C-alpha positions in Angstrom: 31.1 9.2 12.6 28.6 10.7 10.1 26.0 13.2 11.3 22.6 11.7 12.1 20.9 13.6 9.2 23.3 12.0 6.8 23.0 8.5 8.3 19.2 8.5 8.6 18.1 11.1 6.0 17.2 8.5 3.4 15.1 6.4 5.6 13.3 9.5 6.9 12.6 10.5 3.3 11.2 7.1 2.6 8.8 7.1 5.5 7.8 10.7 4.8 6.8 9.8 1.3 4.7 6.9 2.6 3.0 9.1 5.3 0.2 10.0 2.9 -2.7 7.4 2.7 -3.0 7.6 -1.1 0.8 7.1 -1.6 0.7 4.2 0.9 -2.2 2.7 -1.2 -0.2 3.1 -4.4 2.8 1.3 -2.9 0.4 -1.4 -1.7 -1.0 -1.9 -5.2 2.4 -1.8 -6.8 3.6 -4.5 -4.4 1.2 -6.8 -6.2 2.2 -5.9 -9.7 3.1 -2.9 -11.9 0.2 -0.6 -12.9 -0.5 2.2 -15.3 -1.5 5.6 -14.1 -5.1 5.0 -15.3 -5.3 1.7 -13.4 -4.2 3.4 -10.2 -6.6 6.3 -10.7 -9.5 3.9 -11.3 -8.6 1.5 -8.4 -8.0 4.3 -5.9 -10.7 6.7 -7.2 -8.3 9.6 -7.4 -8.1 12.2 -10.2 -5.3 11.8 -12.7 -3.6 15.2 -11.8 -3.6 14.2 -8.1 -2.3 10.7 -8.8 0.5 12.2 -10.9 1.4 14.5 -8.0 1.6 11.5 -5.6 3.6 9.5 -8.1 6.1 12.4 -8.5 6.7 12.3 -4.8 7.2 8.5 -4.8 9.6 8.8 -7.7 11.5 11.6 -5.9 11.9 9.4 -2.9 13.2 6.6 -5.1 10.3 4.3 -4.2 8.8 3.8 -7.7 10.1 3.8 -11.3 8.2 4.7 -14.4 8.4 3.1 -17.8 6.8 4.9 -20.8 5.5 3.0 -23.8 3.9 5.4 -26.2 1.3 7.4 -24.3 1.1 4.9 -21.4 3.3 5.1 -18.3 3.6 2.1 -16.1 4.8 2.4 -12.5 6.5 -0.3 -10.5 8.3 -0.5 -7.2 12.0 0.3 -7.5 12.9 -2.9 -5.7 11.5 -5.6 -3.4 12.9 -3.9 -0.3 10.2 -1.2 -0.5 7.5 -3.8 -0.7 9.0 -5.7 2.3 9.2 -2.5 4.4 5.7 -1.4 3.4 4.0 -4.8 3.9 5.7 -5.3 7.3 4.5 -1.9 8.4 1.0 -2.5 7.0 0.7 -5.9 8.8 1.9 -4.3 12.0 -0.8 -1.6 11.8 -3.5 -4.2 11.1 -2.4 -6.4 14.0 -2.1 -3.4 16.4 -4.8 -0.8 15.3 -5.4 2.4 17.2 -8.0 2.2 19.9 
């Protein structure tokens, strides 16, 4: 039997990366369609350097991928599993808000 840290380390990393409201909002936006960095900064009203920092965390957690075309980088979710996990959690929190 594998140690708990080995078995659950990846899922803990995923949820840790989603624990920030800006990163959660990025994942929510990307669940709709891929977006450029400037689209994300405009939509979420976050500075470009801060957005880049958040995107770096999401890439490190294998949540998003980046495709560069010239000077433009477009981000997308790595796969539909991420969207499913996020949207289920988002729906849960909307149905059962904190009192």
